[in-house]
DSSP file (Angstrom, degrees, kcal/mol; ACC not computed):
  #  RESIDUE AA STRUCTURE BP1 BP2  ACC     N-H-->O    O-->H-N    N-H-->O    O-->H-N    TCO  KAPPA ALPHA  PHI   PSI    X-CA   Y-CA   Z-CA
    1    1 A X              0   0    0      0, 0.0     2,-0.4     0, 0.0     3,-0.0   0.000 360.0 360.0 360.0 131.5   33.2    3.4  -56.6
    2    2 A X        -     0   0    0      1,-0.1     0, 0.0    53,-0.0     0, 0.0  -0.656 360.0-112.8 -77.4 127.9   29.8    2.9  -58.2
    3    3 A X        -     0   0    0     -2,-0.4     2,-0.2    52,-0.1    52,-0.2  -0.311  29.4-135.7 -62.1 144.4   28.0    6.3  -58.8
    4    4 A X        -     0   0    0     50,-2.7     2,-0.1    49,-0.2    83,-0.1  -0.659  17.7-110.6 -96.5 155.1   24.9    6.9  -56.8
    5    5 A X        -     0   0    0     -2,-0.2    81,-3.0    82,-0.2     2,-0.4  -0.485  27.6-148.1 -78.5 157.1   21.6    8.3  -58.1
    6    6 A X  E     -A   85   0A   0     25,-0.3    25,-3.0    79,-0.2     2,-0.4  -0.995   0.7-150.7-132.0 128.3   20.6   11.8  -57.1
    7    7 A X  E     -AB  84  30A   0     77,-2.8    77,-2.6    -2,-0.4     2,-0.5  -0.828  10.4-155.6 -97.4 134.9   17.0   13.0  -56.6
    8    8 A X  E     +AB  83  29A   0     21,-3.4    21,-2.6    -2,-0.4     2,-0.4  -0.944  14.4 179.6-113.0 127.2   16.3   16.7  -57.2
    9    9 A X  E     -AB  82  28A   0     73,-2.2    73,-3.0    -2,-0.5     2,-0.5  -0.993  28.7-128.5-132.2 134.5   13.2   18.3  -55.6
   10   10 A X  E     +A   81   0A   0     17,-2.5    16,-2.7    -2,-0.4    71,-0.2  -0.702  32.2 169.3 -77.6 121.7   11.9   21.8  -55.7
   11   11 A X  E     +     0   0A   0     69,-2.7     2,-0.3    -2,-0.5    70,-0.2   0.646  59.1   2.2-108.4 -20.3   11.4   23.0  -52.1
   12   12 A X  E     -A   80   0A   0     68,-1.2    68,-3.2    12,-0.1     2,-0.5  -0.981  47.2-151.0-164.3 148.7   10.8   26.7  -52.4
   13   13 A X  E     -A   79   0A   0     -2,-0.3    66,-0.2    66,-0.2    65,-0.1  -0.942  27.9-162.4-127.4 110.5   10.5   29.5  -55.0
   14   14 A X    >   +     0   0    0     64,-3.1     3,-1.4    -2,-0.5     2,-0.4  -0.217  53.8  22.9 -85.6 175.2   11.6   32.8  -53.5
   15   15 A X  T 3  S+     0   0    0      1,-0.3    62,-0.2    62,-0.2    61,-0.1  -0.562 135.0   2.5  74.5-123.4   10.9   36.3  -54.7
   16   16 A X  T 3  S-     0   0    0     60,-1.7    -1,-0.3    -2,-0.4    61,-0.1   0.586  95.0-125.8 -75.3 -10.1    7.8   36.5  -56.8
   17   17 A X  S <  S+     0   0    0     -3,-1.4     2,-0.5    59,-0.2    -2,-0.1   0.626  75.3 107.4  78.9  12.7    7.1   32.8  -56.3
   18   18 A X        -     0   0    0     -4,-0.3     2,-0.4     6,-0.1    -2,-0.2  -0.959  59.3-146.6-131.8 116.6    6.9   32.0  -60.0
   19   19 A X    >   -     0   0    0      4,-0.7     3,-1.1    -2,-0.5    59,-0.1  -0.641  13.1-141.2 -76.9 130.3    9.6   30.1  -61.9
   20   20 A X  T 3  S+     0   0    0     -2,-0.4    -1,-0.1     1,-0.3     0, 0.0   0.720 104.0  53.8 -66.9 -19.3    9.8   31.3  -65.5
   21   21 A X  T 3  S-     0   0    0      2,-0.0    -1,-0.3    18,-0.0    -2,-0.0   0.625 120.4-109.7 -86.7 -15.2   10.4   27.7  -66.6
   22   22 A X    <   +     0   0    0     -3,-1.1    -2,-0.1     1,-0.3     2,-0.0   0.547  61.2 155.4  99.3   9.2    7.2   26.6  -64.8
   23   23 A X        -     0   0    0      4,-0.0    -4,-0.7     3,-0.0     2,-0.3  -0.365  22.8-162.0 -66.8 150.6    8.7   24.6  -62.0
   24   24 A X    >   -     0   0    0     -6,-0.1     3,-2.4    -2,-0.0   -14,-0.3  -0.945  31.5 -85.4-132.6 153.4    6.6   24.2  -58.8
   25   25 A X  T 3  S+     0   0    0     -2,-0.3   -14,-0.2     1,-0.3     3,-0.1  -0.354 117.2  30.9 -56.0 131.8    7.3   23.3  -55.3
   26   26 A X  T 3  S+     0   0    0    -16,-2.7    -1,-0.3     1,-0.4   -15,-0.1   0.161  81.5 138.6 100.5 -17.1    7.2   19.5  -55.0
   27   27 A X    <   -     0   0    0     -3,-2.4   -17,-2.5   -18,-0.1    -1,-0.4  -0.365  34.9-164.6 -59.9 139.9    8.4   18.8  -58.6
   28   28 A X  E     +B    9   0A   0    -19,-0.2     2,-0.3    -3,-0.1   -19,-0.2  -0.973  14.3 172.2-133.2 145.6   10.9   16.0  -58.5
   29   29 A X  E     -B    8   0A   0    -21,-2.6   -21,-3.4    -2,-0.4     2,-0.5  -0.961  29.5-125.6-142.7 157.3   13.5   14.7  -61.0
   30   30 A X  E     -B    7   0A   0     -2,-0.3   -23,-0.2   -23,-0.2     7,-0.1  -0.940  37.3-112.9-104.2 132.6   16.2   12.2  -61.1
   31   31 A X        -     0   0    0    -25,-3.0   -25,-0.3    -2,-0.5     2,-0.3  -0.374  37.3-161.1 -62.7 137.8   19.6   13.6  -62.2
   32   32 A X        -     0   0    0      3,-0.4     3,-0.1     1,-0.1    -1,-0.0  -0.810  27.9-119.5-119.7 161.6   20.7   12.2  -65.5
   33   33 A X  S    S+     0   0    0     -2,-0.3     2,-0.4     1,-0.2    -1,-0.1   0.890 100.8  31.9 -64.9 -40.5   24.1   12.0  -67.3
   34   34 A X  S    S-     0   0    0     -3,-0.0    -1,-0.2     0, 0.0     0, 0.0  -0.970 115.6 -15.2-126.2 133.3   22.9   14.0  -70.2
   35   35 A X        -     0   0    0     -2,-0.4    -3,-0.4    -3,-0.1     2,-0.3  -0.006  66.7-114.6  72.8-179.9   20.3   16.8  -70.3
   36   36 A X        -     0   0    0      2,-0.1     4,-0.1    -5,-0.1    -5,-0.1  -0.978  10.9-127.4-151.8 159.1   17.8   17.7  -67.7
   37   37 A X  S    S+     0   0    0     -2,-0.3     2,-0.3    -7,-0.1     3,-0.0   0.196  94.2  43.6 -92.5  15.0   14.0   17.8  -67.3
   38   38 A X  S    S-     0   0    0      1,-0.1    -2,-0.1   -15,-0.0     5,-0.1  -0.837 107.2 -35.7-147.4-177.7   14.2   21.4  -66.2
   39   39 A X     >  -     0   0    0     -2,-0.3     4,-2.5     1,-0.1     5,-0.1  -0.083  43.7-138.1 -49.8 132.7   15.9   24.8  -67.0
   40   40 A X  H  > S+     0   0    0      1,-0.2     4,-2.4     2,-0.2     5,-0.2   0.815 103.5  58.5 -64.6 -31.0   19.5   24.6  -68.2
   41   41 A X  H  > S+     0   0    0      2,-0.2     4,-1.6     1,-0.2    -1,-0.2   0.936 110.0  42.5 -62.9 -46.3   20.4   27.6  -66.1
   42   42 A X  H  > S+     0   0    0      2,-0.2     4,-2.1     1,-0.2    -2,-0.2   0.917 112.1  54.5 -66.1 -42.8   19.3   25.8  -62.9
   43   43 A X  H  X S+     0   0    0     -4,-2.5     4,-1.8     1,-0.2    -2,-0.2   0.906 106.7  51.1 -59.1 -42.2   20.9   22.5  -64.1
   44   44 A X  H  < S+     0   0    0     -4,-2.4     4,-0.5     1,-0.2    -1,-0.2   0.878 110.6  49.3 -63.0 -37.2   24.3   24.3  -64.5
   45   45 A X  H  < S+     0   0    0     -4,-1.6     4,-0.3     1,-0.2     3,-0.2   0.853 116.2  42.3 -69.3 -34.4   24.0   25.7  -61.0
   46   46 A X  H >X S+     0   0    0     -4,-2.1     4,-2.5     1,-0.2     3,-0.8   0.704  90.2  89.8 -84.2 -21.4   23.2   22.3  -59.5
   47   47 A X  H 3X S+     0   0    0     -4,-1.8     4,-2.6     1,-0.3     5,-0.2   0.836  85.0  49.9 -51.9 -45.4   25.7   20.3  -61.5
   48   48 A X  H 3> S+     0   0    0     -4,-0.5     4,-2.0    -3,-0.2    -1,-0.3   0.883 114.0  46.3 -62.7 -35.2   28.6   20.6  -59.1
   49   49 A X  H <> S+     0   0    0     -3,-0.8     4,-2.3    -4,-0.3     5,-0.2   0.894 111.7  50.7 -72.6 -40.4   26.4   19.5  -56.2
   50   50 A X  H  X S+     0   0    0     -4,-2.5     4,-2.8     1,-0.2    -2,-0.2   0.932 111.1  49.6 -59.8 -46.5   25.0   16.6  -58.1
   51   51 A X  H  X S+     0   0    0     -4,-2.6     4,-1.7    -5,-0.2     6,-0.3   0.915 109.7  50.6 -61.8 -44.3   28.5   15.5  -59.1
   52   52 A X  H  <>S+     0   0    0     -4,-2.0     5,-3.0    -5,-0.2     3,-0.2   0.949 115.3  41.8 -58.5 -49.9   29.7   15.6  -55.5
   53   53 A X  H ><5S+     0   0    0     -4,-2.3     3,-1.5     1,-0.2    -2,-0.2   0.903 110.9  57.1 -65.0 -40.8   26.7   13.6  -54.2
   54   54 A X  H 3<5S+     0   0    0     -4,-2.8   -50,-2.7     1,-0.3    -1,-0.2   0.843 112.0  41.0 -59.4 -35.9   26.9   11.1  -57.0
   55   55 A X  T 3<5S-     0   0    0     -4,-1.7    -1,-0.3    -3,-0.2    -2,-0.2   0.058 125.4 -90.7-108.5  25.8   30.5   10.2  -56.3
   56   56 A X  T < 5S+     0   0    0     -3,-1.5    -3,-0.2     1,-0.2    -2,-0.1   0.465  78.1 140.8  90.3   1.6   30.4   10.0  -52.5
   57   57 A X      < -     0   0    0     -5,-3.0     2,-0.3    -6,-0.3    -1,-0.2  -0.267  34.0-153.5 -75.1 164.6   31.3   13.6  -51.7
   58   58 A X        -     0   0    0      8,-0.0     2,-0.5    -2,-0.0     7,-0.1  -0.900  14.1-127.0-132.3 163.1   29.8   15.7  -48.9
   59   59 A X    >   -     0   0    0     -2,-0.3     3,-2.0     8,-0.3     8,-0.1  -0.965  15.5-143.5-114.2 121.4   29.3   19.4  -48.3
   60   60 A X  T 3  S+     0   0    0     -2,-0.5    -1,-0.1     1,-0.3     5,-0.0   0.699  96.7  55.8 -62.9 -20.9   30.7   20.6  -45.0
   61   61 A X  T 3  S+     0   0    0     -3,-0.0     2,-0.4     2,-0.0    -1,-0.3   0.531  91.0  87.3 -89.6  -5.1   27.9   23.1  -44.4
   62   62 A X    <   -     0   0    0     -3,-2.0    -3,-0.1     1,-0.1     6,-0.0  -0.772  67.7-148.1 -95.7 139.1   25.1   20.5  -44.7
   63   63 A X  S    S+     0   0    0     -2,-0.4     2,-0.5     1,-0.1    -1,-0.1   0.802  87.5  56.5 -72.6 -30.3   24.0   18.5  -41.6
   64   64 A X  S >  S-     0   0    0      3,-0.1     3,-1.7     1,-0.1    -5,-0.2  -0.914  74.0-149.6-106.4 122.6   23.1   15.4  -43.6
   65   65 A X  T 3  S+     0   0    0     -2,-0.5    -1,-0.1     1,-0.3    -6,-0.1   0.657  97.2  54.2 -66.8 -13.8   25.9   14.0  -45.8
   66   66 A X  T 3  S+     0   0    0     -8,-0.1    19,-3.0    18,-0.1     2,-0.4   0.297 102.8  68.0-100.1   8.5   23.4   12.6  -48.3
   67   67 A X  E <   +C   84   0A   0     -3,-1.7     2,-0.3    17,-0.2    -8,-0.3  -0.967  51.0 176.4-132.7 143.9   21.7   16.0  -48.9
   68   68 A X  E     -C   83   0A   0     15,-2.2    15,-3.5    -2,-0.4     2,-0.4  -0.992  16.3-148.4-140.9 145.9   22.6   19.3  -50.5
   69   69 A X  E     +C   82   0A   0     -2,-0.3     2,-0.3    13,-0.2    13,-0.2  -0.940  27.4 156.9-112.3 137.7   20.6   22.5  -51.1
   70   70 A X  E     -C   81   0A   0     11,-2.0    11,-3.6    -2,-0.4     2,-0.3  -0.950  21.5-146.0-150.7 166.5   21.3   24.7  -54.0
   71   71 A X  E     -C   80   0A   0     -2,-0.3     9,-0.2     9,-0.2     7,-0.1  -0.933  21.0-102.7-139.9 162.2   19.4   27.2  -56.1
   72   72 A X        -     0   0    0      7,-2.0   -30,-0.1    -2,-0.3   -31,-0.0  -0.302  37.2-112.9 -75.4 165.9   19.0   28.6  -59.6
   73   73 A X  S    S+     0   0    0    -32,-0.1     2,-0.6     5,-0.1     5,-0.1   0.430  75.2 120.5 -85.2   2.4   20.6   31.9  -60.5
   74   74 A X        -     0   0    0      3,-0.2     3,-0.1     1,-0.2    -2,-0.1  -0.548  46.2-164.5 -69.5 111.8   17.4   33.9  -61.1
   75   75 A X  S    S+     0   0    0     -2,-0.6     3,-0.2     1,-0.2    -1,-0.2   0.638  84.5  47.4 -74.6 -12.5   17.7   36.8  -58.6
   76   76 A X  S    S+     0   0    0      1,-0.2   -60,-1.7   -61,-0.1   -59,-0.2   0.750 128.5  17.5 -98.7 -28.3   14.0   37.6  -58.8
   77   77 A X  S    S-     0   0    0    -62,-0.2     2,-0.3   -61,-0.1    -3,-0.2  -0.518  80.8-169.4-142.3  66.8   12.4   34.2  -58.5
   78   78 A X        -     0   0    0     -3,-0.2   -64,-3.1    -5,-0.1     2,-0.5  -0.445  10.4-148.4 -69.7 122.0   15.0   31.9  -57.1
   79   79 A X  E     -A   13   0A   0     -2,-0.3    -7,-2.0   -66,-0.2     2,-0.5  -0.807   9.4-150.8 -91.8 127.0   14.1   28.3  -57.1
   80   80 A X  E     -AC  12  71A   0    -68,-3.2   -69,-2.7    -2,-0.5   -68,-1.2  -0.851  12.6-163.4-101.8 131.8   15.6   26.3  -54.2
   81   81 A X  E     -AC  10  70A   0    -11,-3.6   -11,-2.0    -2,-0.5     2,-0.5  -0.901  13.7-148.4-117.5 141.9   16.4   22.6  -54.8
   82   82 A X  E     -AC   9  69A   0    -73,-3.0   -73,-2.2    -2,-0.4     2,-0.5  -0.953  15.8-160.5-104.8 124.5   17.0   19.8  -52.4
   83   83 A X  E     -AC   8  68A   0    -15,-3.5   -15,-2.2    -2,-0.5     2,-0.5  -0.921   8.4-171.5-107.5 126.8   19.4   17.2  -53.8
   84   84 A X  E     -AC   7  67A   0    -77,-2.6   -77,-2.8    -2,-0.5     2,-0.3  -0.973  20.1-133.8-126.0 124.7   19.3   13.8  -52.1
   85   85 A X  E     -A    6   0A   0    -19,-3.0   -79,-0.2    -2,-0.5     2,-0.2  -0.587  29.8-123.7 -72.3 130.5   21.8   10.9  -52.8
   86   86 A X        -     0   0    0    -81,-3.0   -81,-0.1    -2,-0.3    -1,-0.1  -0.501  25.5-112.7 -75.2 144.2   19.9    7.7  -53.2
   87   87 A X              0   0    0      1,-0.2   -82,-0.2    -2,-0.2    -1,-0.1  -0.360 360.0 360.0 -70.8 154.6   20.8    4.8  -50.9
   88   88 A X              0   0    0     -2,-0.1    -1,-0.2   -84,-0.1    -2,-0.0   0.449 360.0 360.0  89.0 360.0   22.5    1.7  -52.4
């Protein structure tokens, strides 16, 4: 199976509404094999979900098999991300 690309989008910042890394609602990134364009803490939290989507997996609690929601571990300003598997 050919791996699919995954788009990462910030959809919400809970708590104080301010990400200490500077992310903002609407920021978008494409998942890469190495490194990330955002906080390593958030990337580590998202990595299992990115991997599942990239290799055809689904998450049983999500209504859309091509989408997953996950968040960073900051309990005071939790950043919520939408992960979307690219078509093709």
